[in-house]
Backbone as ProteinMPNN parsed JSONL, in Angstrom:
{"seq_chain_A": "MTCSFSSVFSRLAAGLLAGASLAALAVPAEAGTKRPVRWNTGGAVWTTTSSEFKTFLTTGEVTDRALDAGINNSGWTADEIQEGMTKTYAVDIVGVSRFLYSDDGVKFLKDQTRSYFPYWKMKSTSVVALRSAIIADSIDGEISSAGIMAELPVDFRLADTCGTYDGIQNVCAPDKCEGDAQCTSLLSWYVFLPACVQANSVLPEPAARPAYVAPARPLW", "coords_chain_A": {"N_chain_A": [[15.414, 3.358, -26.715], [11.921, 2.71, -27.447], [8.649, 3.608, -26.756], [5.222, 2.574, -27.352], [2.404, 4.366, -28.481], [0.019, 3.72, -27.291], [0.996, 2.547, -24.801], [2.277, 4.737, -23.761], [0.176, 6.55, -23.407], [-1.489, 5.06, -21.534], [0.201, 4.882, -19.347], [0.185, 7.689, -18.692], [-2.511, 8.059, -18.294], [-2.593, 6.486, -15.99], [-0.938, 8.066, -14.137], [-2.635, 10.368, -14.107], [-4.772, 9.35, -12.783], [-3.632, 8.806, -10.224], [-3.095, 11.441, -9.49], [-5.698, 12.465, -9.323], [-6.606, 10.95, -7.342], [-5.124, 11.92, -5.123], [-6.106, 14.51, -5.236], [-8.681, 14.241, -4.465], [-8.796, 14.035, -1.882], [-10.358, 15.231, 1.113], [-8.822, 16.899, 2.721], [-5.92, 18.993, 3.457], [-3.31, 17.699, 1.502], [-0.311, 16.156, 1.801], [2.187, 14.618, 0.674], [4.087, 12.196, 2.164], [3.689, 12.379, 5.0], [4.57, 13.494, 8.261], [3.751, 11.979, 10.38], [3.009, 8.995, 10.387], [1.916, 6.953, 11.66], [-0.44, 7.054, 14.281], [-1.005, 5.824, 17.351], [-3.952, 5.178, 18.557], [-5.502, 4.659, 21.49], [-8.361, 4.232, 23.327], [-8.786, 7.226, 24.934], [-6.251, 8.092, 24.575], [-3.342, 9.033, 22.667], [-0.479, 8.136, 20.92], [2.142, 9.097, 18.996], [4.249, 7.693, 16.381], [6.67, 8.959, 14.598], [7.709, 9.677, 11.232], [10.428, 9.805, 10.957], [11.284, 8.471, 12.956], [10.576, 5.771, 12.287], [12.062, 5.548, 10.074], [14.572, 5.583, 11.052], [14.599, 3.052, 12.409], [13.948, 1.292, 10.305], [16.227, 1.626, 8.675], [18.471, 1.348, 10.369], [17.944, -0.335, 12.19], [17.546, 0.266, 14.837], [15.348, 1.024, 17.624], [13.749, 3.878, 18.531], [11.591, 4.702, 19.71], [8.857, 4.429, 22.042], [6.14, 3.494, 21.619], [6.402, 2.438, 18.975], [8.275, 0.454, 19.584], [6.615, -1.159, 21.205], [4.527, -1.823, 19.286], [6.169, -3.446, 17.554], [6.702, -5.549, 19.376], [4.067, -6.619, 19.767], [3.367, -7.668, 17.432], [3.915, -10.358, 16.346], [6.222, -10.768, 15.006], [9.599, -10.781, 15.057], [11.908, -7.868, 15.489], [13.982, -7.625, 13.636], [12.639, -9.097, 11.564], [10.379, -7.606, 11.064], [11.556, -5.246, 10.163], [13.075, -6.342, 8.003], [10.8, -7.267, 6.321], [9.531, -5.004, 5.852], [11.126, -3.447, 4.367], [11.562, -4.818, 2.045], [11.219, -4.986, -1.516], [8.91, -5.01, -4.202], [8.263, -5.659, -7.559], [6.257, -3.99, -9.778], [3.726, -2.798, -12.041], [2.566, 0.377, -12.705], [0.359, 0.923, -14.278], [-1.045, -1.504, -13.92], [-1.469, -1.641, -11.153], [-2.95, 0.746, -10.638], [-5.134, 0.215, -12.212], [-6.195, -2.064, -10.836], [-6.749, -0.887, -8.28], [-8.56, 1.019, -8.801], [-10.66, -0.354, -9.628], [-13.773, -2.297, -8.975], [-13.241, -4.469, -7.234], [-10.81, -3.577, -6.393], [-11.498, -1.419, -4.734], [-13.058, -2.601, -2.907], [-10.994, -4.2, -1.673], [-9.238, -2.084, -0.664], [-11.058, -0.944, 1.264], [-11.44, -3.084, 3.016], [-8.787, -3.233, 3.866], [-8.388, -1.119, 5.509], [-9.583, -1.329, 8.074], [-9.052, -0.617, 10.739], [-7.061, 1.182, 10.638], [-6.628, 4.321, 9.365], [-7.008, 7.623, 7.929], [-6.346, 10.205, 10.201], [-7.829, 12.562, 10.689], [-10.129, 12.62, 8.981], [-10.878, 10.082, 8.997], [-12.757, 6.993, 8.15], [-13.912, 8.073, 5.916], [-12.324, 9.156, 4.148], [-10.41, 6.994, 3.762], [-10.086, 5.011, 1.738], [-9.233, 6.646, -0.511], [-6.909, 7.931, 0.42], [-5.177, 5.789, 1.163], [-4.946, 4.506, -1.234], [-3.782, 6.603, -2.813], [-1.351, 6.607, -1.866], [-0.278, 4.108, -2.346], [-0.185, 3.994, -5.095], [1.437, 6.226, -5.676], [3.906, 5.268, -4.696], [4.25, 3.374, -6.606], [5.218, 4.39, -9.021], [7.825, 4.33, -9.696], [8.063, 1.681, -10.481], [8.456, -0.207, -8.581], [7.232, -1.336, -5.275], [7.026, -1.013, -1.726], [6.62, -1.765, 1.888], [7.55, 0.121, 3.554], [8.064, 2.244, 1.462], [5.181, 2.731, 0.781], [4.179, 3.595, 3.326], [5.798, 6.167, 3.351], [4.514, 7.6, 1.506], [2.157, 8.311, 2.402], [-0.509, 10.58, 2.422], [-1.611, 11.823, 4.463], [-1.803, 12.324, 8.017], [-2.061, 8.973, 9.734], [-4.191, 6.972, 11.859], [-4.262, 4.266, 14.253], [-6.888, 2.774, 15.254], [-8.12, 1.989, 18.314], [-10.969, 1.992, 20.041], [-12.709, 1.861, 22.326], [-14.729, -0.161, 21.613], [-15.735, 0.898, 19.167], [-13.846, 1.138, 17.094], [-11.754, -1.519, 16.86], [-8.863, -1.894, 16.83], [-7.791, -3.845, 15.241], [-6.265, -4.991, 12.271], [-6.901, -6.319, 9.05], [-5.095, -8.667, 7.833], [-3.872, -9.119, 4.524], [-3.19, -11.646, 3.644], [-4.419, -14.086, 4.856], [-3.904, -16.726, 4.907], [-1.22, -17.066, 5.192], [-0.164, -15.947, 7.449], [0.667, -16.541, 10.939], [-1.152, -17.183, 13.968], [-2.834, -14.886, 16.198], [-1.591, -12.334, 16.515], [0.14, -11.941, 14.347], [-1.737, -11.996, 12.248], [-3.365, -9.953, 12.737], [-1.958, -7.52, 13.629], [-0.849, -4.161, 13.173], [1.798, -3.682, 12.145], [2.431, -6.358, 10.959], [0.442, -6.303, 9.094], [1.408, -4.222, 7.434], [3.711, -5.546, 6.496], [2.666, -7.528, 4.754], [1.187, -6.168, 2.967], [2.418, -4.803, 0.487], [3.055, -7.272, -1.235], [0.469, -8.429, -1.711], [-0.748, -6.4, -3.04], [1.023, -6.545, -5.412], [0.353, -9.163, -6.298], [-2.188, -8.949, -7.111], [-2.401, -7.039, -9.064], [-1.147, -7.79, -11.475], [-0.604, -7.699, -14.776], [-2.436, -8.75, -17.63], [-0.944, -11.119, -20.078], [0.057, -9.813, -23.156], [-1.865, -10.622, -26.288], [-0.821, -13.106, -28.287], [0.6, -12.511, -31.449], [-0.724, -13.5, -34.561], [0.718, -16.256, -36.555], [2.946, -15.428, -39.38], [1.641, -15.992, -42.64], [2.542, -16.781, -45.665], [1.265, -15.553, -48.744], [-0.256, -17.763, -51.06], [1.347, -18.956, -54.094], [0.362, -17.975, -57.3], [-0.52, -20.493, -59.926], [-0.001, -20.134, -62.427]], "CA_chain_A": [[14.265, 2.555, -26.301], [10.887, 3.545, -27.693], [7.263, 3.113, -26.286], [4.137, 2.761, -28.375], [1.559, 5.527, -27.955], [-0.95, 3.358, -26.386], [1.774, 2.492, -23.701], [2.571, 6.111, -23.109], [-1.108, 6.925, -22.925], [-1.923, 4.29, -20.621], [1.072, 5.502, -18.185], [-0.104, 9.038, -18.477], [-3.789, 8.035, -17.688], [-2.306, 6.133, -14.598], [-0.525, 9.328, -13.579], [-3.699, 11.271, -13.827], [-5.511, 8.648, -11.841], [-3.015, 8.858, -8.983], [-3.237, 12.824, -9.061], [-6.974, 12.498, -8.817], [-6.768, 10.152, -5.872], [-4.723, 12.818, -4.152], [-6.886, 15.835, -5.226], [-10.157, 13.921, -3.986], [-8.741, 14.194, -0.284], [-11.017, 16.468, 1.572], [-7.898, 17.619, 3.685], [-4.621, 19.37, 2.772], [-2.617, 16.596, 1.159], [1.097, 16.415, 1.677], [2.72, 13.174, 0.542], [5.146, 12.077, 3.176], [3.197, 12.888, 6.28], [5.579, 13.153, 9.447], [3.159, 11.189, 11.542], [2.33, 7.948, 9.475], [1.196, 6.072, 12.771], [-0.837, 7.672, 15.583], [-1.583, 4.742, 17.968], [-5.11, 5.777, 19.284], [-6.188, 3.577, 22.304], [-9.24, 4.826, 24.192], [-8.649, 8.409, 24.747], [-4.734, 8.375, 24.429], [-2.652, 8.907, 21.351], [0.904, 8.253, 20.898], [2.604, 9.153, 17.618], [5.387, 7.308, 15.952], [6.959, 9.892, 13.476], [8.228, 9.055, 10.005], [11.869, 9.899, 11.259], [11.389, 7.257, 14.012], [10.261, 4.629, 11.429], [13.197, 5.686, 9.099], [15.791, 5.195, 12.019], [14.347, 1.748, 12.649], [14.058, 0.68, 9.026], [17.606, 2.032, 8.19], [19.509, 0.95, 11.177], [17.227, -1.496, 13.197], [17.354, 0.826, 16.303], [13.94, 1.361, 18.045], [13.966, 4.945, 19.484], [10.096, 5.163, 20.182], [8.224, 3.492, 22.967], [5.007, 2.961, 20.821], [6.9, 1.564, 17.992], [8.623, -0.868, 20.369], [5.366, -1.932, 21.557], [3.958, -2.264, 18.036], [6.732, -4.598, 17.086], [6.412, -6.688, 20.268], [2.792, -7.137, 19.626], [3.297, -8.022, 15.862], [4.068, -11.53, 16.159], [7.463, -10.919, 14.382], [10.888, -10.114, 15.594], [12.243, -6.593, 15.149], [14.725, -8.043, 12.319], [11.812, -9.746, 10.668], [9.73, -6.554, 10.631], [12.589, -4.447, 9.421], [13.48, -6.76, 6.655], [9.661, -7.182, 5.544], [8.911, -3.611, 5.476], [11.96, -2.986, 3.209], [11.579, -5.807, 0.722], [10.65, -4.281, -2.669], [8.159, -5.888, -5.16], [8.017, -5.322, -8.874], [4.855, -3.771, -10.095], [3.505, -1.786, -13.123], [1.694, 1.292, -12.294], [-0.866, 0.773, -14.97], [-1.726, -2.625, -13.343], [-1.633, -1.098, -9.889], [-4.093, 1.835, -10.798], [-6.407, -0.675, -12.658], [-6.651, -2.807, -9.808], [-7.115, -0.112, -7.065], [-9.77, 1.768, -9.193], [-11.711, -1.346, -9.897], [-14.744, -2.659, -7.772], [-12.592, -5.358, -6.305], [-9.704, -2.981, -5.637], [-12.051, -0.473, -3.707], [-13.341, -3.544, -1.786], [-9.718, -4.449, -1.075], [-8.853, -0.952, 0.274], [-12.064, -0.861, 2.473], [-10.961, -4.267, 3.822], [-7.421, -3.026, 4.382], [-8.472, 0.046, 6.244], [-10.454, -1.588, 9.018], [-8.815, 0.296, 11.922], [-5.984, 2.092, 10.161], [-7.134, 5.083, 8.421], [-6.542, 9.153, 8.18], [-6.537, 10.641, 11.637], [-8.943, 13.412, 10.84], [-11.418, 12.369, 8.127], [-11.188, 8.597, 9.236], [-12.98, 6.19, 7.163], [-14.52, 8.893, 4.771], [-11.084, 9.182, 3.073], [-9.468, 5.996, 4.007], [-9.706, 4.396, 0.403], [-8.508, 7.504, -1.35], [-5.724, 8.154, 0.944], [-4.165, 4.414, 0.952], [-4.771, 4.4, -2.81], [-2.952, 7.433, -3.584], [0.046, 6.216, -1.274], [0.081, 2.752, -3.015], [-0.128, 4.408, -6.484], [2.582, 7.07, -5.581], [5.082, 4.488, -4.533], [4.459, 2.264, -7.635], [5.525, 5.103, -10.055], [9.081, 3.768, -10.12], [8.095, 0.15, -10.925], [8.602, -0.983, -7.182], [6.736, -0.879, -3.97], [7.506, -1.562, -0.262], [5.96, -1.292, 2.984], [8.183, 1.531, 3.845], [7.637, 3.17, 0.548], [3.833, 3.137, 0.874], [4.21, 4.623, 4.331], [6.377, 7.242, 3.338], [3.898, 8.339, 0.709], [0.811, 8.647, 2.825], [-0.756, 11.966, 2.288], [-2.247, 12.545, 5.621], [-1.662, 11.327, 9.538], [-2.904, 7.838, 9.78], [-4.083, 6.482, 13.106], [-4.509, 2.896, 14.391], [-7.723, 3.113, 16.349], [-8.835, 0.982, 19.361], [-11.557, 3.248, 20.724], [-13.907, 1.754, 23.173], [-15.81, -0.793, 20.738], [-16.267, 1.561, 17.862], [-12.797, 0.453, 16.269], [-11.027, -2.606, 17.716], [-7.362, -1.82, 16.529], [-7.372, -5.086, 14.384], [-6.059, -4.847, 10.849], [-7.108, -7.464, 8.196], [-3.92, -8.862, 6.929], [-4.514, -9.4, 3.258], [-2.769, -12.972, 3.233], [-4.715, -14.758, 6.155], [-3.404, -18.179, 4.978], [0.392, -16.849, 5.304], [0.289, -15.631, 8.834], [0.357, -17.495, 11.918], [-1.464, -16.713, 15.201], [-3.539, -13.734, 16.212], [-0.768, -11.157, 16.329], [0.702, -11.77, 12.786], [-3.0, -11.841, 11.519], [-4.232, -8.709, 13.005], [-1.42, -6.342, 13.997], [-0.813, -3.068, 11.973], [3.203, -3.929, 11.386], [2.252, -7.461, 10.286], [-0.373, -5.784, 7.951], [2.297, -3.46, 6.519], [4.732, -6.353, 5.842], [1.931, -8.396, 3.83], [0.41, -5.36, 2.043], [2.978, -4.776, -1.033], [2.961, -8.534, -1.87], [-0.961, -8.502, -2.092], [-1.003, -5.512, -4.282], [1.644, -7.015, -6.51], [-0.509, -10.232, -6.91], [-3.702, -8.525, -7.618], [-2.121, -6.028, -10.259], [-0.53, -8.481, -12.65], [-1.337, -7.246, -16.052], [-2.686, -9.91, -18.53], [-0.045, -11.154, -21.15], [-0.646, -9.649, -24.736], [-2.244, -11.707, -27.179], [0.133, -13.427, -29.214], [0.402, -12.284, -32.881], [-0.872, -14.683, -35.464], [1.881, -16.357, -37.376], [2.653, -14.957, -40.72], [1.552, -17.094, -43.602], [2.805, -16.213, -47.003], [0.208, -15.892, -49.832], [-0.016, -18.833, -52.007], [1.683, -18.298, -55.429], [-0.487, -18.604, -58.398], [0.15, -21.769, -60.731], [0.292, -19.624, -64.005]], "C_chain_A": [[13.097, 3.32, -26.517], [9.596, 2.874, -27.127], [6.295, 3.309, -27.317], [3.119, 3.828, -27.778], [0.625, 4.914, -27.14], [-0.279, 2.99, -24.908], [1.976, 3.869, -22.977], [1.246, 6.633, -22.682], [-1.65, 6.281, -21.651], [-1.144, 4.788, -19.14], [0.557, 6.922, -17.932], [-1.453, 8.925, -17.716], [-3.507, 7.455, -16.162], [-1.868, 7.242, -13.816], [-1.662, 10.247, -13.17], [-4.572, 10.787, -12.704], [-4.881, 8.83, -10.499], [-3.111, 10.371, -8.569], [-4.6, 13.142, -8.663], [-7.277, 11.964, -7.519], [-6.394, 11.16, -4.954], [-5.63, 14.052, -3.987], [-8.188, 15.503, -4.595], [-10.124, 13.941, -2.558], [-9.348, 15.371, 0.095], [-10.158, 17.114, 2.743], [-6.782, 17.982, 3.152], [-3.776, 18.074, 2.636], [-1.16, 16.891, 1.172], [1.752, 15.021, 1.721], [4.077, 13.213, 1.472], [4.955, 12.642, 4.399], [4.503, 12.544, 7.354], [5.049, 12.44, 10.409], [2.318, 10.166, 10.752], [1.464, 7.061, 10.671], [0.86, 6.887, 14.026], [-1.516, 6.674, 16.304], [-2.728, 5.276, 18.908], [-5.789, 4.725, 20.007], [-6.952, 4.358, 23.29], [-9.097, 6.506, 23.76], [-7.111, 9.078, 24.512], [-4.33, 8.147, 23.012], [-1.234, 8.988, 21.535], [1.317, 8.049, 19.606], [3.981, 8.651, 17.569], [5.799, 8.127, 14.588], [7.715, 9.081, 12.314], [9.856, 8.944, 10.377], [12.146, 8.669, 12.204], [11.433, 5.918, 13.317], [11.634, 4.55, 10.506], [14.341, 5.327, 9.835], [15.606, 3.597, 12.061], [14.552, 0.926, 11.389], [15.441, 0.692, 8.519], [18.627, 1.201, 8.986], [19.115, -0.209, 12.129], [17.152, -0.997, 14.602], [15.958, 1.419, 16.528], [14.23, 2.572, 18.982], [12.649, 5.599, 19.945], [9.422, 4.129, 20.951], [6.975, 2.823, 22.223], [5.51, 2.085, 19.731], [7.573, 0.255, 18.548], [7.514, -1.669, 20.802], [4.531, -2.468, 20.454], [4.89, -3.531, 17.513], [6.562, -5.751, 18.078], [5.064, -7.292, 20.163], [2.476, -7.544, 18.052], [3.421, -9.425, 15.48], [5.369, -11.85, 15.3], [8.56, -10.389, 15.346], [11.157, -8.599, 14.942], [12.893, -6.673, 13.764], [13.638, -8.276, 11.351], [10.845, -8.554, 10.187], [10.45, -5.584, 9.9], [12.929, -4.973, 7.974], [12.062, -6.962, 5.74], [9.151, -5.97, 5.107], [9.776, -2.872, 4.512], [12.081, -3.609, 2.101], [10.828, -5.023, -0.293], [9.989, -5.481, -3.596], [8.128, -5.018, -6.319], [6.677, -5.099, -9.21], [4.851, -2.843, -11.366], [2.401, -0.92, -12.656], [0.482, 1.197, -12.984], [-1.738, -0.355, -14.325], [-2.198, -2.22, -11.899], [-3.105, -0.274, -9.915], [-5.251, 1.102, -11.244], [-6.967, -1.357, -11.635], [-7.336, -2.064, -8.836], [-8.461, 0.624, -7.274], [-10.779, 0.926, -9.469], [-12.648, -1.659, -8.697], [-13.978, -3.484, -6.704], [-11.52, -4.618, -5.734], [-10.238, -2.084, -4.715], [-12.515, -1.497, -2.475], [-12.196, -4.008, -0.913], [-9.336, -3.162, -0.119], [-9.755, -0.675, 1.389], [-11.66, -1.864, 3.533], [-9.839, -3.931, 4.623], [-7.317, -1.748, 5.164], [-9.483, -0.126, 7.44], [-10.275, -0.807, 10.308], [-7.588, 1.155, 11.643], [-6.542, 2.974, 9.088], [-6.755, 6.632, 8.781], [-7.204, 9.512, 9.588], [-7.753, 11.516, 11.684], [-10.292, 13.049, 10.313], [-11.812, 10.921, 8.376], [-11.603, 7.924, 8.046], [-13.608, 7.071, 5.821], [-13.46, 9.068, 3.641], [-10.08, 8.037, 3.043], [-9.104, 5.327, 2.608], [-8.883, 5.199, -0.517], [-7.188, 7.734, -0.903], [-4.757, 6.918, 0.851], [-3.95, 4.381, -0.448], [-3.741, 5.221, -3.419], [-1.461, 7.049, -3.069], [0.584, 4.962, -1.894], [0.53, 3.291, -4.436], [1.346, 5.166, -6.534], [3.744, 6.244, -5.503], [5.37, 3.628, -5.71], [5.043, 3.089, -8.863], [6.993, 4.613, -10.607], [9.152, 2.403, -10.427], [8.289, -0.604, -9.762], [7.808, -0.427, -6.167], [7.267, -1.585, -2.763], [6.638, -1.102, 0.578], [6.417, 0.07, 3.402], [7.988, 2.676, 2.769], [6.223, 3.626, 0.486], [3.509, 3.905, 2.122], [4.64, 5.875, 4.246], [5.597, 8.259, 2.229], [2.263, 8.547, 1.177], [0.646, 10.142, 2.987], [-1.311, 12.696, 3.476], [-1.687, 11.724, 6.771], [-2.637, 10.171, 9.253], [-3.132, 7.525, 11.346], [-4.597, 5.009, 13.133], [-5.491, 3.161, 15.499], [-8.223, 2.063, 17.157], [-9.681, 1.915, 20.137], [-12.864, 2.555, 21.509], [-15.18, 0.869, 22.471], [-16.179, -0.326, 19.446], [-15.282, 1.082, 16.816], [-12.113, -0.435, 17.275], [-9.423, -2.648, 17.456], [-6.843, -2.989, 15.725], [-7.432, -4.601, 12.935], [-6.446, -6.245, 10.058], [-6.056, -7.617, 7.427], [-4.322, -9.478, 5.702], [-3.988, -10.846, 2.75], [-2.994, -13.852, 4.527], [-4.077, -16.135, 6.188], [-1.82, -18.296, 5.112], [0.762, -16.574, 6.7], [0.027, -16.708, 9.79], [0.124, -16.864, 13.275], [-1.952, -15.193, 15.006], [-2.789, -12.438, 15.92], [-0.205, -10.858, 14.996], [-0.582, -11.681, 11.963], [-3.8, -10.64, 11.665], [-3.402, -7.389, 13.346], [-0.912, -5.457, 12.829], [0.637, -3.5, 11.407], [3.049, -5.188, 10.647], [1.539, -7.119, 8.937], [0.419, -5.113, 6.907], [3.25, -4.403, 5.667], [4.039, -7.174, 4.721], [1.452, -7.472, 2.58], [0.897, -5.364, 0.444], [2.925, -6.113, -1.804], [1.519, -8.706, -2.281], [-1.291, -7.513, -3.282], [-0.334, -5.982, -5.525], [0.924, -8.155, -7.165], [-1.65, -10.038, -7.514], [-3.421, -7.405, -8.73], [-1.222, -6.574, -11.424], [-1.142, -8.082, -13.859], [-1.418, -8.511, -16.847], [-1.415, -9.757, -19.725], [-0.633, -10.553, -22.464], [-0.815, -10.703, -25.414], [-1.168, -11.947, -28.057], [-0.319, -13.155, -30.706], [0.26, -13.485, -33.656], [0.435, -14.895, -36.316], [1.713, -15.741, -38.751], [2.461, -16.17, -41.758], [1.667, -16.375, -44.938], [1.718, -16.431, -48.014], [0.519, -16.953, -50.74], [0.272, -18.21, -53.373], [0.684, -18.926, -56.458], [0.183, -19.514, -59.241], [0.393, -21.171, -62.236], [1.124, -18.435, -63.872]], "O_chain_A": [[13.0, 4.431, -25.994], [9.533, 1.647, -27.056], [6.499, 4.181, -28.162], [3.124, 4.051, -26.568], [0.323, 5.573, -26.145], [-0.977, 3.134, -23.905], [1.839, 4.02, -21.763], [1.189, 7.17, -21.576], [-2.216, 6.964, -20.797], [-1.738, 5.012, -18.085], [0.554, 7.254, -16.747], [-1.616, 9.546, -16.666], [-4.139, 7.922, -15.215], [-2.449, 7.4, -12.742], [-1.677, 10.82, -12.08], [-5.043, 11.53, -11.842], [-5.672, 9.021, -9.574], [-3.206, 10.611, -7.365], [-4.791, 13.977, -7.779], [-8.083, 12.459, -6.73], [-7.148, 11.395, -4.009], [-5.892, 14.556, -2.895], [-8.848, 16.451, -4.168], [-11.178, 13.882, -1.923], [-9.035, 16.448, -0.413], [-10.708, 17.778, 3.621], [-6.46, 17.272, 2.199], [-3.564, 17.411, 3.651], [-0.776, 17.882, 0.549], [1.813, 14.38, 2.77], [4.918, 14.111, 1.459], [5.829, 13.329, 4.928], [5.239, 11.561, 7.265], [5.766, 12.185, 11.377], [1.138, 10.38, 10.474], [0.369, 6.572, 10.394], [1.752, 7.349, 14.738], [-2.695, 6.528, 15.981], [-2.414, 5.786, 19.984], [-6.547, 3.945, 19.43], [-6.349, 5.103, 24.062], [-9.245, 6.962, 22.626], [-6.871, 10.27, 24.319], [-4.824, 7.287, 22.282], [-0.767, 9.86, 22.268], [0.994, 7.024, 19.006], [4.825, 8.974, 18.404], [5.192, 7.866, 13.55], [8.236, 7.982, 12.506], [10.454, 7.927, 10.027], [13.179, 8.003, 12.133], [12.207, 5.035, 13.686], [12.169, 3.461, 10.297], [15.192, 4.7, 9.205], [16.572, 2.919, 11.711], [15.283, -0.064, 11.423], [15.809, -0.308, 7.903], [19.477, 0.494, 8.444], [19.938, -0.895, 12.734], [16.741, -1.737, 15.496], [15.464, 2.208, 15.723], [14.834, 2.411, 20.043], [12.562, 6.724, 20.435], [9.415, 2.976, 20.521], [6.87, 1.597, 22.271], [4.995, 0.974, 19.606], [7.418, -0.842, 18.012], [7.584, -2.895, 20.718], [3.865, -3.488, 20.637], [4.33, -4.542, 17.089], [6.293, -6.869, 17.637], [4.936, -8.476, 20.474], [1.326, -7.688, 17.639], [3.065, -9.749, 14.346], [5.597, -13.0, 14.922], [8.32, -9.642, 16.294], [10.572, -8.273, 13.909], [12.501, -5.966, 12.836], [13.695, -7.653, 10.291], [10.53, -8.513, 8.998], [9.874, -5.075, 8.938], [13.041, -4.25, 6.984], [12.159, -6.834, 4.52], [8.424, -5.862, 4.119], [9.378, -1.878, 3.905], [12.657, -3.084, 1.147], [9.822, -4.411, 0.068], [10.445, -6.621, -3.691], [7.99, -3.801, -6.197], [5.876, -5.998, -8.952], [5.855, -2.207, -11.687], [1.363, -1.431, -12.235], [-0.536, 1.386, -12.318], [-2.954, -0.218, -14.194], [-3.343, -2.515, -11.557], [-4.128, -0.624, -9.328], [-6.336, 1.321, -10.705], [-8.187, -1.303, -11.474], [-8.449, -2.45, -8.478], [-9.291, 0.849, -6.392], [-11.895, 1.435, -9.574], [-12.336, -1.319, -7.556], [-14.055, -3.239, -5.501], [-11.204, -4.921, -4.584], [-9.498, -1.851, -3.759], [-12.35, -1.216, -1.288], [-12.307, -4.191, 0.299], [-9.164, -3.314, 1.091], [-9.294, -0.198, 2.426], [-11.553, -1.572, 4.723], [-9.775, -4.205, 5.821], [-6.201, -1.323, 5.463], [-10.169, 0.837, 7.782], [-11.26, -0.379, 10.909], [-7.166, 1.846, 12.571], [-6.9, 2.492, 8.013], [-6.227, 6.861, 9.869], [-8.322, 9.171, 9.974], [-8.625, 11.333, 12.533], [-11.344, 13.119, 10.948], [-12.925, 10.522, 8.033], [-11.01, 8.126, 6.986], [-13.692, 6.491, 4.739], [-13.727, 9.109, 2.44], [-9.043, 8.112, 2.384], [-7.922, 5.11, 2.344], [-7.998, 4.7, -1.212], [-6.288, 7.751, -1.743], [-3.599, 7.092, 0.47], [-2.805, 4.231, -0.875], [-2.967, 4.829, -4.293], [-0.493, 7.183, -3.818], [1.799, 4.775, -1.957], [1.643, 2.966, -4.85], [2.253, 4.793, -7.279], [4.651, 6.518, -6.289], [6.497, 3.168, -5.894], [5.38, 2.375, -9.808], [7.239, 4.537, -11.811], [10.256, 1.904, -10.643], [8.291, -1.821, -9.949], [7.644, 0.791, -6.089], [7.888, -2.646, -2.844], [5.891, -0.171, 0.277], [5.642, 1.014, 3.557], [7.788, 3.845, 3.096], [5.992, 4.794, 0.173], [2.66, 4.796, 2.07], [4.081, 6.756, 4.9], [5.929, 9.433, 2.068], [1.355, 8.875, 0.413], [1.47, 10.853, 3.562], [-1.463, 13.917, 3.521], [-1.177, 10.618, 6.586], [-3.73, 10.294, 8.699], [-2.212, 7.846, 12.097], [-5.259, 4.556, 12.199], [-5.118, 3.678, 16.552], [-8.814, 1.163, 16.56], [-9.094, 2.659, 20.922], [-13.998, 2.854, 21.136], [-16.363, 1.119, 22.701], [-16.85, -1.011, 18.674], [-15.713, 0.653, 15.746], [-11.94, -0.064, 18.436], [-8.804, -3.571, 17.986], [-5.637, -3.14, 15.533], [-8.371, -3.968, 12.451], [-6.195, -7.286, 10.665], [-5.9, -6.914, 6.429], [-5.139, -10.395, 5.784], [-4.277, -11.23, 1.617], [-2.052, -14.293, 5.185], [-3.746, -16.672, 7.246], [-1.229, -19.375, 5.137], [1.863, -16.91, 7.136], [-0.712, -17.657, 9.531], [0.973, -16.119, 13.764], [-1.655, -14.451, 14.07], [-3.267, -11.569, 15.191], [-0.084, -9.711, 14.567], [-0.405, -11.216, 10.837], [-4.724, -10.322, 10.916], [-3.974, -6.3, 13.367], [-0.609, -5.913, 11.727], [0.691, -3.681, 10.191], [3.589, -5.15, 9.541], [1.939, -7.55, 7.855], [0.231, -5.315, 5.708], [3.549, -4.196, 4.491], [4.737, -7.522, 3.769], [1.345, -7.904, 1.432], [0.232, -5.717, -0.53], [2.749, -6.049, -3.021], [1.403, -9.219, -3.394], [-1.967, -7.805, -4.269], [-0.918, -5.892, -6.605], [0.835, -8.208, -8.392], [-2.121, -10.809, -8.35], [-4.421, -6.913, -9.253], [-0.651, -5.816, -12.208], [-2.37, -8.168, -13.89], [-0.499, -9.323, -16.743], [-0.999, -8.69, -20.179], [-1.787, -10.837, -22.783], [-0.093, -11.691, -25.284], [-0.596, -10.989, -28.577], [-1.421, -13.509, -31.126], [1.019, -14.438, -33.478], [1.121, -13.956, -36.719], [0.606, -15.543, -39.251], [3.117, -17.206, -41.647], [0.912, -15.449, -45.233], [1.268, -17.573, -48.097], [1.664, -16.99, -51.19], [-0.321, -17.221, -53.803], [0.29, -20.093, -56.456], [1.405, -19.417, -59.353], [0.977, -21.836, -63.092], [1.504, -17.832, -64.876]]}, "name": "protein", "num_of_chains": 1, "seq": "MTCSFSSVFSRLAAGLLAGASLAALAVPAEAGTKRPVRWNTGGAVWTTTSSEFKTFLTTGEVTDRALDAGINNSGWTADEIQEGMTKTYAVDIVGVSRFLYSDDGVKFLKDQTRSYFPYWKMKSTSVVALRSAIIADSIDGEISSAGIMAELPVDFRLADTCGTYDGIQNVCAPDKCEGDAQCTSLLSWYVFLPACVQANSVLPEPAARPAYVAPARPLW"}
């Protein structure tokens, strides 16, 4: 199977964009942070580790108190969260990169990191960090909530801090969720995120080639 030069170049460019997104982080970046959710309420912080998420997403067993509370406050059952976060969506890394680096994509990323953002640098690196995770997960042509979470380059917090941040996430499909919990909780936000990225990153169909018309034969 062969690829055109333009296709190879586009995918190389997308890979470079993903690398640039990681490099732009002002903190040491390590894809696959061990602390993807640090529940920050007031002055208290409770961490759910990547291994605790992996156990839940693989087996359905909840081994962490904060994760249990997050599920109970999500508006979904544990089975629904497990299924939603492991569901995969087909994407093209070129389309994903093109969208997330566009003005609309940056606006989307800012909206999607209302209360969930890097633990140390917070909003200053929220767009870069979430974008790098989504692009990294899209390299194999599929994305999922679990995959995006696994690619987070730094610790993320869900902040509910005495009025500065309210712990609410802007679920990207408000017409699809039902009730405050489904439309504002972190785990519900994760369930919807990859589907919204897929919908916004569809590449336009290539223009149809004009039909071949044989030259007219001369009459002489």
